[in-house]
GUDRENKOL-624220 format. One record per residue (C-alpha): residue number from 0; residue in one letter; x, y, z. Coordinates in steps of 0.2 Angstrom, whole numbers, plus 2048, in hexadecimal, padded with zeros to 3 digits. Layout:
BEGIN
{pt NUM, "A", {X, Y, Z}}
...
This chain:
BEGIN
{pt 0, "X", {DA6, 592, FAA}}
{pt 1, "X", {D9A, 585, FA5}}
{pt 2, "X", {D9A, 58C, F93}}
{pt 3, "X", {DAE, 58C, F94}}
{pt 4, "X", {DAE, 57A, F96}}
{pt 5, "X", {DA3, 575, F8B}}
{pt 6, "X", {DAD, 580, F7E}}
{pt 7, "X", {DBE, 577, F83}}
{pt 8, "X", {DB4, 566, F83}}
{pt 9, "X", {DAE, 568, F72}}
{pt 10, "X", {DBE, 56D, F6A}}
{pt 11, "X", {DC7, 55F, F72}}
{pt 12, "X", {DBD, 553, F69}}
{pt 13, "X", {DBE, 55D, F59}}
{pt 14, "X", {DD1, 55A, F59}}
{pt 15, "X", {DD1, 549, F5E}}
{pt 16, "X", {DC5, 547, F4F}}
{pt 17, "X", {DD3, 550, F43}}
{pt 18, "X", {DDF, 546, F49}}
{pt 19, "X", {DD6, 536, F49}}
{pt 20, "X", {DD1, 53C, F37}}
{pt 21, "X", {DE4, 53C, F32}}
{pt 22, "X", {DED, 530, F26}}
{pt 23, "X", {DF8, 529, F34}}
{pt 24, "X", {E0A, 523, F2C}}
{pt 25, "X", {E17, 519, F35}}
{pt 26, "X", {E2B, 51B, F31}}
{pt 27, "X", {E36, 50C, F31}}
{pt 28, "X", {E46, 514, F2D}}
{pt 29, "X", {E58, 50D, F2D}}
{pt 30, "X", {E62, 50F, F20}}
{pt 31, "X", {E72, 519, F22}}
{pt 32, "X", {E79, 51C, F12}}
{pt 33, "X", {E6B, 523, F0B}}
{pt 34, "X", {E6A, 52E, F1A}}
{pt 35, "X", {E57, 527, F1E}}
{pt 36, "X", {E55, 52E, F2C}}
{pt 37, "X", {E5A, 542, F2A}}
{pt 38, "X", {E4E, 540, F18}}
{pt 39, "X", {E40, 53A, F1F}}
{pt 40, "X", {E3E, 545, F30}}
{pt 41, "X", {E41, 553, F21}}
{pt 42, "X", {E32, 54A, F17}}
{pt 43, "X", {E25, 547, F24}}
{pt 44, "X", {E27, 558, F2D}}
{pt 45, "X", {E25, 560, F1D}}
{pt 46, "X", {E15, 555, F19}}
{pt 47, "X", {E0D, 557, F2A}}
{pt 48, "X", {E0E, 569, F26}}
{pt 49, "X", {E05, 56A, F15}}
{pt 50, "X", {DF9, 558, F16}}
{pt 51, "X", {DED, 551, F23}}
{pt 52, "X", {DFA, 543, F29}}
{pt 53, "X", {E02, 53D, F37}}
{pt 54, "X", {E12, 535, F3A}}
{pt 55, "X", {E19, 529, F44}}
{pt 56, "X", {E2B, 521, F43}}
{pt 57, "X", {E37, 514, F48}}
{pt 58, "X", {E48, 51C, F46}}
{pt 59, "X", {E56, 50D, F43}}
{pt 60, "X", {E65, 509, F39}}
{pt 61, "X", {E6D, 4FA, F2E}}
{pt 62, "X", {E6E, 4EB, F39}}
{pt 63, "X", {E63, 4EF, F47}}
{pt 64, "X", {E58, 4E2, F53}}
{pt 65, "X", {E4D, 4EC, F5B}}
{pt 66, "X", {E44, 4FD, F56}}
{pt 67, "X", {E3E, 509, F5F}}
{pt 68, "X", {E29, 50E, F60}}
{pt 69, "X", {E26, 4FF, F54}}
{pt 70, "X", {E17, 4FB, F5F}}
{pt 71, "X", {E0D, 50B, F56}}
{pt 72, "X", {E0D, 502, F46}}
{pt 73, "X", {DFF, 4F9, F4B}}
{pt 74, "X", {DF5, 509, F49}}
{pt 75, "X", {DFC, 50E, F3A}}
{pt 76, "X", {DF4, 511, F29}}
{pt 77, "X", {E02, 511, F1F}}
{pt 78, "X", {E12, 508, F25}}
{pt 79, "X", {E23, 512, F1A}}
{pt 80, "X", {E32, 508, F1A}}
{pt 81, "X", {E42, 50F, F16}}
{pt 82, "X", {E4D, 504, F1E}}
{pt 83, "X", {E5D, 4F8, F17}}
{pt 84, "X", {E61, 4E6, F1D}}
{pt 85, "X", {E5B, 4E7, F31}}
{pt 86, "X", {E5B, 4D9, F3B}}
{pt 87, "X", {E4C, 4DB, F47}}
{pt 88, "X", {E48, 4CD, F52}}
{pt 89, "X", {E38, 4C2, F50}}
{pt 90, "X", {E2B, 4CC, F5A}}
{pt 91, "X", {E2D, 4DE, F50}}
{pt 92, "X", {E2F, 4D4, F3D}}
{pt 93, "X", {E1C, 4CB, F46}}
{pt 94, "X", {E16, 4DF, F48}}
{pt 95, "X", {E1C, 4E2, F34}}
{pt 96, "X", {E16, 4D3, F2B}}
{pt 97, "X", {E04, 4D5, F36}}
{pt 98, "X", {E04, 4E7, F2D}}
{pt 99, "X", {E08, 4DF, F1A}}
{pt 100, "X", {DFD, 4D0, F1F}}
{pt 101, "X", {DED, 4DA, F24}}
{pt 102, "X", {DED, 4E1, F12}}
{pt 103, "X", {DF4, 4F2, F18}}
{pt 104, "X", {DFD, 4FF, F0D}}
{pt 105, "X", {E0E, 501, F0B}}
{pt 106, "X", {E1B, 50D, F04}}
{pt 107, "X", {E2C, 506, F02}}
{pt 108, "X", {E3D, 512, EFD}}
{pt 109, "X", {E4D, 50C, EF6}}
{pt 110, "X", {E54, 500, F02}}
{pt 111, "X", {E44, 4F9, F08}}
{pt 112, "X", {E45, 4EB, EFA}}
{pt 113, "X", {E52, 4E4, F06}}
{pt 114, "X", {E4C, 4EC, F17}}
{pt 115, "X", {E4D, 4DB, F21}}
{pt 116, "X", {E55, 4CB, F23}}
{pt 117, "X", {E56, 4C0, F13}}
{pt 118, "X", {E47, 4B6, F16}}
{pt 119, "X", {E3B, 4C5, F1A}}
{pt 120, "X", {E43, 4CF, F0A}}
{pt 121, "X", {E3D, 4C0, EFE}}
{pt 122, "X", {E2B, 4C1, F05}}
{pt 123, "X", {E2C, 4D6, F07}}
{pt 124, "X", {E35, 4DA, EF6}}
{pt 125, "X", {E2E, 4CD, EEB}}
{pt 126, "X", {E1C, 4CA, EF0}}
{pt 127, "X", {E17, 4D8, EFB}}
{pt 128, "X", {E20, 4E8, EF0}}
{pt 129, "X", {E1E, 4DC, EE0}}
{pt 130, "X", {E33, 4E0, EDE}}
{pt 131, "X", {E42, 4D7, ED9}}
{pt 132, "X", {E50, 4E0, EDE}}
{pt 133, "X", {E60, 4D9, ED8}}
{pt 134, "X", {E6C, 4E9, EDD}}
{pt 135, "X", {E74, 4F8, ED5}}
{pt 136, "X", {E7D, 501, ECB}}
{pt 137, "X", {E8A, 50E, ECF}}
{pt 138, "X", {E87, 521, ED2}}
{pt 139, "X", {E83, 527, EC1}}
{pt 140, "X", {E76, 533, EC0}}
{pt 141, "X", {E66, 52C, EB9}}
{pt 142, "X", {E54, 533, EB0}}
{pt 143, "X", {E46, 530, EB9}}
{pt 144, "X", {E38, 52A, EAA}}
{pt 145, "X", {E26, 52B, EAD}}
{pt 146, "X", {E1E, 51A, EA6}}
{pt 147, "X", {E0A, 519, EAB}}
{pt 148, "X", {E09, 52D, EAB}}
{pt 149, "X", {DF5, 529, EAD}}
{pt 150, "X", {DF9, 521, EBF}}
{pt 151, "X", {DF3, 52B, ECE}}
{pt 152, "X", {E02, 529, ED6}}
{pt 153, "X", {E0B, 533, EC7}}
{pt 154, "X", {E00, 542, EC9}}
{pt 155, "X", {E08, 551, EC8}}
{pt 156, "X", {E18, 548, EC7}}
{pt 157, "X", {E25, 54F, EB9}}
{pt 158, "X", {E36, 546, EB3}}
{pt 159, "X", {E44, 54A, EBE}}
{pt 160, "X", {E56, 543, EC2}}
{pt 161, "X", {E5E, 539, ECE}}
{pt 162, "X", {E6D, 52F, ED2}}
{pt 163, "X", {E72, 51E, ED7}}
{pt 164, "X", {E65, 511, ECC}}
{pt 165, "X", {E62, 500, ED3}}
{pt 166, "X", {E60, 4F0, EC8}}
{pt 167, "X", {E4E, 4E8, EC8}}
{pt 168, "X", {E4A, 4D8, EC3}}
{pt 169, "X", {E38, 4D4, EBC}}
{pt 170, "X", {E2C, 4DB, EC7}}
{pt 171, "X", {E1C, 4D1, ECD}}
{pt 172, "X", {E0C, 4CF, EBF}}
{pt 173, "X", {E02, 4DA, ECB}}
{pt 174, "X", {E0C, 4E8, ECB}}
{pt 175, "X", {E0B, 4F9, EC0}}
{pt 176, "X", {E1B, 500, EBC}}
{pt 177, "X", {E1A, 512, EBE}}
{pt 178, "X", {E2D, 51A, EBB}}
{pt 179, "X", {E3E, 513, EB3}}
{pt 180, "X", {E4F, 519, EB5}}
{pt 181, "X", {E5B, 51C, EA7}}
{pt 182, "X", {E6E, 51F, EA9}}
{pt 183, "X", {E6F, 520, E97}}
{pt 184, "X", {E7B, 50E, E96}}
{pt 185, "X", {E6C, 505, E8B}}
{pt 186, "X", {E60, 4F9, E8E}}
{pt 187, "X", {E69, 4F3, E9E}}
{pt 188, "X", {E6A, 503, EA5}}
{pt 189, "X", {E57, 507, EA4}}
{pt 190, "X", {E4F, 500, EB4}}
{pt 191, "X", {E3D, 4FF, EBC}}
{pt 192, "X", {E3F, 50A, ECC}}
{pt 193, "X", {E2D, 50E, ED0}}
{pt 194, "X", {E1E, 502, ED1}}
{pt 195, "X", {E0E, 4FF, EDA}}
{pt 196, "X", {E08, 4EE, EDE}}
{pt 197, "X", {DF6, 4EA, EE4}}
{pt 198, "X", {DF2, 4D7, EEB}}
{pt 199, "X", {DE1, 4D3, EF1}}
{pt 200, "X", {DDD, 4E5, EF4}}
{pt 201, "X", {DEE, 4EA, EFB}}
{pt 202, "X", {DF6, 4F9, EF3}}
{pt 203, "X", {E0A, 4FA, EF5}}
{pt 204, "X", {E17, 507, EED}}
{pt 205, "X", {E29, 506, EEB}}
{pt 206, "X", {E36, 50F, EE4}}
{pt 207, "X", {E48, 50F, EE2}}
{pt 208, "X", {E4A, 521, EE4}}
{pt 209, "X", {E4F, 52A, EF3}}
{pt 210, "X", {E61, 530, EF5}}
{pt 211, "X", {E60, 53F, F00}}
{pt 212, "X", {E61, 54C, EF1}}
{pt 213, "X", {E4F, 544, EEA}}
{pt 214, "X", {E47, 54B, EFA}}
{pt 215, "X", {E4C, 55C, EF6}}
{pt 216, "X", {E43, 559, EE4}}
{pt 217, "X", {E30, 55E, EE4}}
{pt 218, "X", {E2B, 554, ED7}}
{pt 219, "X", {E32, 543, EE2}}
{pt 220, "X", {E29, 54B, EF0}}
{pt 221, "X", {E17, 54A, EE8}}
{pt 222, "X", {E1C, 539, EE1}}
{pt 223, "X", {E1D, 533, EF4}}
{pt 224, "X", {E0F, 53E, EFB}}
{pt 225, "X", {E02, 535, EED}}
{pt 226, "X", {E08, 524, EF0}}
{pt 227, "X", {E04, 526, F03}}
{pt 228, "X", {DF3, 52D, EFE}}
{pt 229, "X", {DF0, 51F, EEF}}
{pt 230, "X", {DF7, 510, EF9}}
{pt 231, "X", {DEB, 513, F08}}
{pt 232, "X", {DDD, 518, EFB}}
{pt 233, "X", {DDA, 52A, F00}}
{pt 234, "X", {DD5, 538, EF5}}
{pt 235, "X", {DE8, 53E, EEE}}
{pt 236, "X", {DE9, 551, EF3}}
{pt 237, "X", {DE4, 560, EE7}}
{pt 238, "X", {DF2, 56A, EE3}}
């Protein structure tokens, strides 16, 4: 009886240790047009199956004022934002700002460039993520072109296709451009779509990709996995 108790105690300690070592990622979702909840539920389940990560989430929608489960963000290693024009009350925005003010890693996708109220978007898009959202084209197919091919985030990522190109103005000087999107209409139709930003030790990643079809593409999933581990300064998984 005593031996069995010790066995289960040791097993409990080991399970707790493994869970603590897992990379903790909190999703802020709320982009109805791009089906962010369905896409992120599928992606997070797939990633938890293949990598040592643990996801939590605040599922919301455009214009929401209060997200559920946001307190969990305090203990997250990575904040993953795929939301559009939320109108969060001040106590919740304080939690989100506290994450980036602490220099913690962030992965932003598509509508993350305009995820919150205008004043917060100016800071989050331009300063934290290093971007410059200027709207979008229509539904033309686009070719994804790898630019900084030697960057760790692009390891194992081959060029692929997508749609719905965003327009990006000049990026912050602290960014590294990783990918461009080209809809084949000349210089104006070739835009920055993926980059990383490093400021005072904090690493962020942003891509304007993220339509539902992208999540079915292995190269896109690898891009996100690399981004999550790179921003958190963890070794990239071996493949």
